[in-house]
PyMOL Python script that loads the backbone (N, CA, C, O; Angstrom):
from pymol import cmd

cmd.read_pdbstr("""\
ATOM      1  N   MET A   1     160.094 136.056 184.405  1.00  0.00           N
ATOM      2  CA  MET A   1     160.336 137.284 183.656  1.00  0.00           C
ATOM      3  C   MET A   1     160.955 136.947 182.313  1.00  0.00           C
ATOM      4  O   MET A   1     161.954 136.231 182.251  1.00  0.00           O
ATOM      5  N   TRP A   2     160.382 137.447 181.256  1.00  0.00           N
ATOM      6  CA  TRP A   2     160.920 137.190 179.933  1.00  0.00           C
ATOM      7  C   TRP A   2     161.866 138.306 179.522  1.00  0.00           C
ATOM      8  O   TRP A   2     161.808 139.416 180.050  1.00  0.00           O
ATOM      9  N   THR A   3     162.719 138.001 178.592  1.00  0.00           N
ATOM     10  CA  THR A   3     163.723 138.942 178.125  1.00  0.00           C
ATOM     11  C   THR A   3     163.355 139.434 176.740  1.00  0.00           C
ATOM     12  O   THR A   3     163.135 138.629 175.835  1.00  0.00           O
ATOM     13  N   LEU A   4     163.285 140.743 176.565  1.00  0.00           N
ATOM     14  CA  LEU A   4     163.057 141.314 175.244  1.00  0.00           C
ATOM     15  C   LEU A   4     164.378 141.325 174.497  1.00  0.00           C
ATOM     16  O   LEU A   4     165.381 141.829 175.002  1.00  0.00           O
ATOM     17  N   LYS A   5     164.375 140.769 173.298  1.00  0.00           N
ATOM     18  CA  LYS A   5     165.554 140.760 172.445  1.00  0.00           C
ATOM     19  C   LYS A   5     165.158 141.282 171.078  1.00  0.00           C
ATOM     20  O   LYS A   5     164.178 140.825 170.490  1.00  0.00           O
ATOM     21  N   VAL A   6     165.914 142.229 170.578  1.00  0.00           N
ATOM     22  CA  VAL A   6     165.673 142.789 169.258  1.00  0.00           C
ATOM     23  C   VAL A   6     166.954 142.622 168.454  1.00  0.00           C
ATOM     24  O   VAL A   6     168.019 143.078 168.871  1.00  0.00           O
ATOM     25  N   TYR A   7     166.851 141.965 167.297  1.00  0.00           N
ATOM     26  CA  TYR A   7     167.995 141.803 166.407  1.00  0.00           C
ATOM     27  C   TYR A   7     167.929 142.890 165.352  1.00  0.00           C
ATOM     28  O   TYR A   7     166.872 143.147 164.776  1.00  0.00           O
ATOM     29  N   SER A   8     169.078 143.535 165.099  1.00  0.00           N
ATOM     30  CA  SER A   8     169.079 144.678 164.200  1.00  0.00           C
ATOM     31  C   SER A   8     170.334 144.720 163.335  1.00  0.00           C
ATOM     32  O   SER A   8     171.410 144.284 163.743  1.00  0.00           O
ATOM     33  N   CYS A   9     170.165 145.259 162.128  1.00  0.00           N
ATOM     34  CA  CYS A   9     171.308 145.526 161.262  1.00  0.00           C
ATOM     35  C   CYS A   9     171.877 146.914 161.617  1.00  0.00           C
ATOM     36  O   CYS A   9     171.332 147.616 162.468  1.00  0.00           O
ATOM     37  N   GLU A  10     172.962 147.288 160.962  1.00  0.00           N
ATOM     38  CA  GLU A  10     173.584 148.599 161.195  1.00  0.00           C
ATOM     39  C   GLU A  10     172.606 149.741 160.890  1.00  0.00           C
ATOM     40  O   GLU A  10     172.575 150.738 161.611  1.00  0.00           O
ATOM     41  N   THR A  11     171.824 149.599 159.842  1.00  0.00           N
ATOM     42  CA  THR A  11     170.900 150.647 159.420  1.00  0.00           C
ATOM     43  C   THR A  11     169.806 150.919 160.437  1.00  0.00           C
ATOM     44  O   THR A  11     169.422 152.071 160.639  1.00  0.00           O
ATOM     45  N   HIS A  12     169.305 149.884 161.074  1.00  0.00           N
ATOM     46  CA  HIS A  12     168.149 150.021 161.958  1.00  0.00           C
ATOM     47  C   HIS A  12     168.471 150.017 163.454  1.00  0.00           C
ATOM     48  O   HIS A  12     167.555 149.934 164.272  1.00  0.00           O
ATOM     49  N   ILE A  13     169.739 150.103 163.827  1.00  0.00           N
ATOM     50  CA  ILE A  13     170.095 150.011 165.242  1.00  0.00           C
ATOM     51  C   ILE A  13     169.486 151.145 166.064  1.00  0.00           C
ATOM     52  O   ILE A  13     169.045 150.906 167.188  1.00  0.00           O
ATOM     53  N   ASN A  14     169.447 152.349 165.549  1.00  0.00           N
ATOM     54  CA  ASN A  14     168.844 153.459 166.303  1.00  0.00           C
ATOM     55  C   ASN A  14     167.359 153.221 166.546  1.00  0.00           C
ATOM     56  O   ASN A  14     166.850 153.499 167.632  1.00  0.00           O
ATOM     57  N   HIS A  15     166.672 152.712 165.541  1.00  0.00           N
ATOM     58  CA  HIS A  15     165.247 152.398 165.696  1.00  0.00           C
ATOM     59  C   HIS A  15     165.056 151.284 166.732  1.00  0.00           C
ATOM     60  O   HIS A  15     164.153 151.361 167.566  1.00  0.00           O
ATOM     61  N   ALA A  16     165.895 150.260 166.681  1.00  0.00           N
ATOM     62  CA  ALA A  16     165.805 149.156 167.637  1.00  0.00           C
ATOM     63  C   ALA A  16     165.999 149.658 169.071  1.00  0.00           C
ATOM     64  O   ALA A  16     165.282 149.239 169.979  1.00  0.00           O
ATOM     65  N   LEU A  17     166.955 150.543 169.269  1.00  0.00           N
ATOM     66  CA  LEU A  17     167.182 151.116 170.599  1.00  0.00           C
ATOM     67  C   LEU A  17     165.978 151.931 171.058  1.00  0.00           C
ATOM     68  O   LEU A  17     165.559 151.824 172.211  1.00  0.00           O
ATOM     69  N   ASP A  18     165.421 152.741 170.168  1.00  0.00           N
ATOM     70  CA  ASP A  18     164.238 153.547 170.505  1.00  0.00           C
ATOM     71  C   ASP A  18     163.053 152.667 170.883  1.00  0.00           C
ATOM     72  O   ASP A  18     162.370 152.935 171.871  1.00  0.00           O
ATOM     73  N   VAL A  19     162.807 151.626 170.106  1.00  0.00           N
ATOM     74  CA  VAL A  19     161.691 150.715 170.371  1.00  0.00           C
ATOM     75  C   VAL A  19     161.891 150.026 171.714  1.00  0.00           C
ATOM     76  O   VAL A  19     160.949 149.905 172.497  1.00  0.00           O
ATOM     77  N   PHE A  20     163.102 149.577 171.981  1.00  0.00           N
ATOM     78  CA  PHE A  20     163.377 148.897 173.243  1.00  0.00           C
ATOM     79  C   PHE A  20     163.105 149.809 174.429  1.00  0.00           C
ATOM     80  O   PHE A  20     162.418 149.415 175.371  1.00  0.00           O
ATOM     81  N   VAL A  21     163.636 151.021 174.390  1.00  0.00           N
ATOM     82  CA  VAL A  21     163.456 151.963 175.500  1.00  0.00           C
ATOM     83  C   VAL A  21     161.976 152.304 175.679  1.00  0.00           C
ATOM     84  O   VAL A  21     161.504 152.422 176.809  1.00  0.00           O
ATOM     85  N   ALA A  22     161.243 152.464 174.578  1.00  0.00           N
ATOM     86  CA  ALA A  22     159.817 152.783 174.670  1.00  0.00           C
ATOM     87  C   ALA A  22     159.033 151.636 175.319  1.00  0.00           C
ATOM     88  O   ALA A  22     158.124 151.882 176.113  1.00  0.00           O
ATOM     89  N   LYS A  23     159.373 150.400 174.991  1.00  0.00           N
ATOM     90  CA  LYS A  23     158.646 149.252 175.535  1.00  0.00           C
ATOM     91  C   LYS A  23     159.062 148.909 176.959  1.00  0.00           C
ATOM     92  O   LYS A  23     158.215 148.614 177.801  1.00  0.00           O
ATOM     93  N   GLU A  24     160.349 148.945 177.226  1.00  0.00           N
ATOM     94  CA  GLU A  24     160.870 148.479 178.513  1.00  0.00           C
ATOM     95  C   GLU A  24     161.082 149.597 179.529  1.00  0.00           C
ATOM     96  O   GLU A  24     161.200 149.337 180.727  1.00  0.00           O
ATOM     97  N   GLU A  25     161.129 150.834 179.057  1.00  0.00           N
ATOM     98  CA  GLU A  25     161.367 152.003 179.915  1.00  0.00           C
ATOM     99  C   GLU A  25     162.649 151.860 180.734  1.00  0.00           C
ATOM    100  O   GLU A  25     162.705 152.264 181.896  1.00  0.00           O
ATOM    101  N   THR A  26     163.662 151.288 180.122  1.00  0.00           N
ATOM    102  CA  THR A  26     164.981 151.142 180.728  1.00  0.00           C
ATOM    103  C   THR A  26     166.026 151.086 179.619  1.00  0.00           C
ATOM    104  O   THR A  26     165.696 150.857 178.455  1.00  0.00           O
ATOM    105  N   PHE A  27     167.265 151.294 179.982  1.00  0.00           N
ATOM    106  CA  PHE A  27     168.325 151.245 178.991  1.00  0.00           C
ATOM    107  C   PHE A  27     168.687 149.802 178.666  1.00  0.00           C
ATOM    108  O   PHE A  27     168.770 148.970 179.569  1.00  0.00           O
ATOM    109  N   PRO A  28     168.901 149.496 177.400  1.00  0.00           N
ATOM    110  CA  PRO A  28     169.223 148.130 176.997  1.00  0.00           C
ATOM    111  C   PRO A  28     170.727 147.855 177.011  1.00  0.00           C
ATOM    112  O   PRO A  28     171.554 148.754 177.166  1.00  0.00           O
ATOM    113  N   ILE A  29     171.031 146.598 176.845  1.00  0.00           N
ATOM    114  CA  ILE A  29     172.397 146.162 176.580  1.00  0.00           C
ATOM    115  C   ILE A  29     172.469 145.916 175.080  1.00  0.00           C
ATOM    116  O   ILE A  29     171.644 145.187 174.529  1.00  0.00           O
ATOM    117  N   MET A  30     173.448 146.518 174.419  1.00  0.00           N
ATOM    118  CA  MET A  30     173.615 146.341 172.977  1.00  0.00           C
ATOM    119  C   MET A  30     174.917 145.593 172.757  1.00  0.00           C
ATOM    120  O   MET A  30     175.978 146.029 173.205  1.00  0.00           O
ATOM    121  N   GLU A  31     174.833 144.463 172.064  1.00  0.00           N
ATOM    122  CA  GLU A  31     176.018 143.661 171.797  1.00  0.00           C
ATOM    123  C   GLU A  31     176.144 143.383 170.315  1.00  0.00           C
ATOM    124  O   GLU A  31     175.149 143.149 169.629  1.00  0.00           O
ATOM    125  N   LYS A  32     177.364 143.410 169.829  1.00  0.00           N
ATOM    126  CA  LYS A  32     177.652 143.060 168.437  1.00  0.00           C
ATOM    127  C   LYS A  32     177.601 141.543 168.329  1.00  0.00           C
ATOM    128  O   LYS A  32     178.181 140.844 169.161  1.00  0.00           O
ATOM    129  N   LEU A  33     176.922 141.030 167.325  1.00  0.00           N
ATOM    130  CA  LEU A  33     176.835 139.581 167.123  1.00  0.00           C
ATOM    131  C   LEU A  33     178.132 139.061 166.520  1.00  0.00           C
ATOM    132  O   LEU A  33     178.787 139.760 165.747  1.00  0.00           O
ATOM    133  N   ASP A  34     178.502 137.832 166.874  1.00  0.00           N
ATOM    134  CA  ASP A  34     179.683 137.232 166.251  1.00  0.00           C
ATOM    135  C   ASP A  34     179.324 136.780 164.836  1.00  0.00           C
ATOM    136  O   ASP A  34     178.147 136.681 164.490  1.00  0.00           O
ATOM    137  N   GLU A  35     180.327 136.513 164.035  1.00  0.00           N
ATOM    138  CA  GLU A  35     180.126 136.184 162.620  1.00  0.00           C
ATOM    139  C   GLU A  35     179.172 135.002 162.409  1.00  0.00           C
ATOM    140  O   GLU A  35     178.331 135.042 161.511  1.00  0.00           O
ATOM    141  N   GLU A  36     179.295 133.971 163.214  1.00  0.00           N
ATOM    142  CA  GLU A  36     178.448 132.785 163.064  1.00  0.00           C
ATOM    143  C   GLU A  36     176.975 133.117 163.289  1.00  0.00           C
ATOM    144  O   GLU A  36     176.116 132.670 162.530  1.00  0.00           O
ATOM    145  N   LYS A  37     176.681 133.897 164.323  1.00  0.00           N
ATOM    146  CA  LYS A  37     175.304 134.278 164.646  1.00  0.00           C
ATOM    147  C   LYS A  37     174.736 135.223 163.579  1.00  0.00           C
ATOM    148  O   LYS A  37     173.548 135.166 163.260  1.00  0.00           O
ATOM    149  N   MET A  38     175.602 136.097 163.027  1.00  0.00           N
ATOM    150  CA  MET A  38     175.154 137.051 161.999  1.00  0.00           C
ATOM    151  C   MET A  38     174.623 136.328 160.766  1.00  0.00           C
ATOM    152  O   MET A  38     173.668 136.785 160.138  1.00  0.00           O
ATOM    153  N   LEU A  39     175.232 135.217 160.425  1.00  0.00           N
ATOM    154  CA  LEU A  39     174.841 134.487 159.222  1.00  0.00           C
ATOM    155  C   LEU A  39     173.451 133.888 159.324  1.00  0.00           C
ATOM    156  O   LEU A  39     172.771 133.729 158.310  1.00  0.00           O
ATOM    157  N   SER A  40     173.018 133.553 160.526  1.00  0.00           N
ATOM    158  CA  SER A  40     171.735 132.869 160.682  1.00  0.00           C
ATOM    159  C   SER A  40     170.616 133.751 161.243  1.00  0.00           C
ATOM    160  O   SER A  40     169.486 133.286 161.396  1.00  0.00           O
ATOM    161  N   THR A  41     170.914 135.013 161.549  1.00  0.00           N
ATOM    162  CA  THR A  41     169.922 135.880 162.186  1.00  0.00           C
ATOM    163  C   THR A  41     169.646 137.101 161.317  1.00  0.00           C
ATOM    164  O   THR A  41     170.570 137.802 160.906  1.00  0.00           O
ATOM    165  N   LYS A  42     168.377 137.347 161.043  1.00  0.00           N
ATOM    166  CA  LYS A  42     167.978 138.494 160.217  1.00  0.00           C
ATOM    167  C   LYS A  42     167.562 139.671 161.089  1.00  0.00           C
ATOM    168  O   LYS A  42     167.102 139.493 162.217  1.00  0.00           O
ATOM    169  N   CYS A  43     167.728 140.863 160.559  1.00  0.00           N
ATOM    170  CA  CYS A  43     167.242 142.079 161.198  1.00  0.00           C
ATOM    171  C   CYS A  43     165.722 141.993 161.307  1.00  0.00           C
ATOM    172  O   CYS A  43     165.060 141.480 160.405  1.00  0.00           O
ATOM    173  N   GLU A  44     165.172 142.495 162.410  1.00  0.00           N
ATOM    174  CA  GLU A  44     163.730 142.450 162.600  1.00  0.00           C
ATOM    175  C   GLU A  44     162.983 143.509 161.789  1.00  0.00           C
ATOM    176  O   GLU A  44     161.752 143.510 161.762  1.00  0.00           O
ATOM    177  N   TYR A  45     163.717 144.413 161.128  1.00  0.00           N
ATOM    178  CA  TYR A  45     163.087 145.498 160.379  1.00  0.00           C
ATOM    179  C   TYR A  45     163.333 145.410 158.876  1.00  0.00           C
ATOM    180  O   TYR A  45     162.720 146.149 158.105  1.00  0.00           O
ATOM    181  N   CYS A  46     164.214 144.524 158.456  1.00  0.00           N
ATOM    182  CA  CYS A  46     164.461 144.315 157.024  1.00  0.00           C
ATOM    183  C   CYS A  46     164.998 142.897 156.840  1.00  0.00           C
ATOM    184  O   CYS A  46     165.003 142.119 157.794  1.00  0.00           O
ATOM    185  N   ASP A  47     165.438 142.555 155.667  1.00  0.00           N
ATOM    186  CA  ASP A  47     165.834 141.180 155.373  1.00  0.00           C
ATOM    187  C   ASP A  47     167.348 140.979 155.373  1.00  0.00           C
ATOM    188  O   ASP A  47     167.833 139.947 154.909  1.00  0.00           O
ATOM    189  N   THR A  48     168.099 141.954 155.890  1.00  0.00           N
ATOM    190  CA  THR A  48     169.552 141.812 155.903  1.00  0.00           C
ATOM    191  C   THR A  48     170.005 141.112 157.193  1.00  0.00           C
ATOM    192  O   THR A  48     169.256 141.081 158.169  1.00  0.00           O
ATOM    193  N   PRO A  49     171.200 140.561 157.207  1.00  0.00           N
ATOM    194  CA  PRO A  49     171.699 139.907 158.416  1.00  0.00           C
ATOM    195  C   PRO A  49     171.803 140.904 159.574  1.00  0.00           C
ATOM    196  O   PRO A  49     172.192 142.056 159.379  1.00  0.00           O
ATOM    197  N   ALA A  50     171.457 140.458 160.756  1.00  0.00           N
ATOM    198  CA  ALA A  50     171.555 141.307 161.951  1.00  0.00           C
ATOM    199  C   ALA A  50     173.023 141.456 162.351  1.00  0.00           C
ATOM    200  O   ALA A  50     173.817 140.524 162.222  1.00  0.00           O
ATOM    201  N   SER A  51     173.361 142.644 162.838  1.00  0.00           N
ATOM    202  CA  SER A  51     174.706 142.912 163.335  1.00  0.00           C
ATOM    203  C   SER A  51     174.729 143.037 164.848  1.00  0.00           C
ATOM    204  O   SER A  51     175.765 142.831 165.480  1.00  0.00           O
ATOM    205  N   TYR A  52     173.567 143.380 165.434  1.00  0.00           N
ATOM    206  CA  TYR A  52     173.476 143.657 166.868  1.00  0.00           C
ATOM    207  C   TYR A  52     172.284 142.945 167.489  1.00  0.00           C
ATOM    208  O   TYR A  52     171.296 142.635 166.823  1.00  0.00           O
ATOM    209  N   ILE A  53     172.411 142.696 168.789  1.00  0.00           N
ATOM    210  CA  ILE A  53     171.268 142.288 169.591  1.00  0.00           C
ATOM    211  C   ILE A  53     171.096 143.334 170.680  1.00  0.00           C
ATOM    212  O   ILE A  53     172.054 143.722 171.349  1.00  0.00           O
ATOM    213  N   VAL A  54     169.871 143.778 170.841  1.00  0.00           N
ATOM    214  CA  VAL A  54     169.528 144.751 171.884  1.00  0.00           C
ATOM    215  C   VAL A  54     168.630 143.992 172.858  1.00  0.00           C
ATOM    216  O   VAL A  54     167.577 143.486 172.468  1.00  0.00           O
ATOM    217  N   ALA A  55     169.041 143.911 174.124  1.00  0.00           N
ATOM    218  CA  ALA A  55     168.308 143.119 175.107  1.00  0.00           C
ATOM    219  C   ALA A  55     168.424 143.727 176.495  1.00  0.00           C
ATOM    220  O   ALA A  55     169.196 144.657 176.728  1.00  0.00           O
ATOM    221  N   ASN A  56     167.635 143.176 177.410  1.00  0.00           N
ATOM    222  CA  ASN A  56     167.688 143.670 178.781  1.00  0.00           C
ATOM    223  C   ASN A  56     168.369 142.695 179.723  1.00  0.00           C
ATOM    224  O   ASN A  56     168.392 142.914 180.934  1.00  0.00           O
ATOM    225  N   ALA A  57     168.916 141.636 179.188  1.00  0.00           N
ATOM    226  CA  ALA A  57     169.710 140.699 179.997  1.00  0.00           C
ATOM    227  C   ALA A  57     170.548 139.829 179.112  1.00  0.00           C
ATOM    228  O   ALA A  57     171.286 138.976 179.605  1.00  0.00           O
TER     229      ALA A  57
END
""", "prot")
cmd.dss("prot")
cmd.show_as("cartoon", "prot")
cmd.util.cbc("prot")
cmd.orient("prot")
């Protein structure tokens, strides 16, 4: 079983949650990324650093 992970900035977090629920048909776990991870991870919907990860595990 693979894990769906969506990285999102503050602006796109609602969209990321909607997309996750539509694809997985379950509620996700939303976690704030630590500072180190934020620097190297981009939002999947724009080019800004991601603030959150939305995943199912």
